[in-house]
C-alpha positions as CSV (number, residue, x, y, z in Angstrom):
1,M,-0.1,-0.1,0.0
2,V,1.2,3.5,-0.7
3,Q,-0.2,6.6,0.9
4,F,-0.2,9.9,-0.5
5,R,-1.3,13.3,1.0
6,L,-2.9,16.2,-0.8
7,Q,-3.4,19.7,0.3
8,Y,-5.6,22.3,-1.6
9,Q,-3.4,25.1,-2.0
10,G,-6.4,27.4,-3.3
11,D,-6.6,29.3,-6.8
12,L,-7.1,25.6,-8.0
13,R,-4.1,23.9,-7.3
14,V,-3.1,21.1,-5.4
15,E,0.2,20.0,-3.5
16,A,0.6,16.6,-3.8
17,T,3.2,14.4,-1.3
18,H,4.3,10.8,-2.0
19,G,4.1,9.2,1.3
20,P,7.5,7.2,0.7
21,S,9.7,9.6,-0.8
22,G,8.3,13.0,0.3
23,T,8.4,13.8,-3.0
24,T,6.0,16.8,-4.5
25,L,4.2,17.7,-7.2
26,I,1.5,20.8,-8.1
27,T,-1.5,19.9,-10.0
28,D,-3.3,23.3,-11.6
29,A,-7.0,23.5,-13.1
30,P,-6.3,23.6,-17.3
31,I,-7.0,27.0,-18.9
32,D,-10.2,25.8,-20.2
33,N,-11.5,24.5,-17.3
34,H,-10.9,28.1,-15.1
35,G,-7.3,27.6,-14.4
36,K,-4.1,28.6,-15.3
37,G,-2.5,25.9,-16.5
38,E,0.6,26.5,-14.9
39,S,1.2,22.5,-14.0
40,F,-0.2,19.0,-14.8
41,S,-3.8,19.1,-14.5
42,P,-5.5,15.5,-12.8
43,T,-6.4,14.5,-16.6
44,D,-3.0,15.3,-17.2
45,L,-1.7,13.3,-14.7
46,V,-3.3,10.1,-15.7
47,A,-2.1,10.6,-19.1
48,T,1.5,11.2,-17.8
49,G,0.7,7.9,-15.5
50,L,0.0,5.5,-18.4
51,G,2.8,6.6,-20.7
52,S,5.3,6.2,-17.4
53,C,3.5,3.0,-16.5
54,M,4.0,1.5,-20.4
55,A,7.5,2.6,-20.5
56,T,8.3,0.9,-16.9
57,V,6.8,-2.2,-17.9
58,M,8.7,-2.3,-21.2
59,G,11.7,-1.4,-19.6
60,I,11.3,-4.8,-17.4
61,S,10.6,-6.9,-19.8
62,A,13.6,-5.3,-21.9
63,Q,15.8,-5.9,-18.9
64,K,14.9,-9.8,-18.9
65,E,15.3,-10.1,-23.1
66,K,18.6,-8.0,-22.8
67,L,16.9,-5.5,-25.6
68,P,18.2,-2.1,-25.8
69,I,15.5,0.5,-25.7
70,D,17.2,3.0,-23.6
71,G,16.5,6.6,-25.3
72,M,13.1,4.9,-26.4
73,V,10.1,7.7,-26.3
74,L,6.9,8.3,-25.7
75,A,4.0,10.7,-26.8
76,I,0.7,10.8,-25.5
77,E,-2.1,13.1,-26.8
78,K,-5.4,13.5,-23.9
79,L,-8.7,14.5,-25.9
80,M,-11.7,15.4,-23.1
81,T,-15.2,15.1,-23.9
82,D,-16.9,18.1,-25.4
83,K,-20.1,17.2,-24.3
84,G,-21.6,15.9,-20.9
85,P,-19.1,15.2,-17.7
86,R,-16.1,16.3,-18.3
87,K,-13.8,13.3,-18.5
88,I,-11.1,11.8,-21.0
89,K,-12.3,10.5,-23.9
90,Q,-9.0,9.4,-25.4
91,L,-5.8,8.7,-25.5
92,N,-3.2,8.6,-28.3
93,V,-0.1,7.3,-27.5
94,R,3.1,6.9,-29.7
95,I,6.1,4.9,-28.6
96,E,9.0,5.4,-31.0
97,M,12.0,3.0,-30.5
98,P,15.3,3.9,-31.0
99,R,16.6,1.3,-32.6
100,F,15.8,-1.6,-34.9
101,L,14.2,-4.7,-33.0
102,P,13.3,-8.0,-34.4
103,P,9.3,-8.0,-34.9
104,E,8.8,-11.1,-32.6
105,S,10.5,-8.6,-29.6
106,A,8.6,-5.5,-31.0
107,E,5.2,-7.1,-30.8
108,K,5.9,-8.3,-27.1
109,L,6.7,-4.7,-26.3
110,K,3.8,-3.5,-27.4
111,Q,1.5,-6.0,-25.7
112,V,3.4,-5.4,-22.4
113,A,2.5,-1.9,-22.8
114,L,-1.1,-2.5,-23.8
115,H,-1.0,-4.4,-20.4
116,C,0.2,-2.0,-18.5
117,P,-1.6,-1.9,-14.8
118,V,-2.4,1.8,-15.6
119,A,-4.0,0.9,-18.9
120,L,-5.8,-2.2,-17.2
121,S,-7.3,0.1,-14.7
122,L,-8.8,2.7,-17.2
123,S,-12.3,3.0,-17.7
124,P,-13.4,1.1,-21.2
125,E,-15.0,4.1,-22.0
126,I,-11.8,6.0,-22.6
127,K,-10.7,5.0,-26.8
128,L,-6.9,3.9,-26.1
129,N,-4.3,4.0,-29.6
130,L,-1.3,2.6,-29.7
131,D,0.8,3.6,-32.8
132,F,4.3,1.6,-32.1
133,I,7.1,2.6,-34.4
134,V,10.3,0.6,-34.8
135,P,13.0,1.7,-37.0
136,Q,13.5,-1.0,-40.1
137,K,17.0,-2.7,-40.1
């Protein structure tokens, strides 16, 4: 179990503290939802959590298989609903591998990414698109 402490700072900002490490971060409401957009919004953290989770589990798998993925880049685009309750409607994830991987290794890493704990925890209402780019030999 991991605990977090959050304190509302006023002006739509929240300071979150990670219990085990004491590391803090600030969230801010986005400009299109009454905020200043000066830091990650809570839904930005969901998208960021997805990407970092994918990268982490892929890293674990790559270590076991001795695959060189250092320098891998993930780019995430978050789309929010236009109508109804405000929520994430779609996450587009682009994973760019730094070098050629055999097709079977690339496919395994792609599946590992799609089955990371955050991806498995997302609502099925969120459309998840994954573009997995591997340089050709």
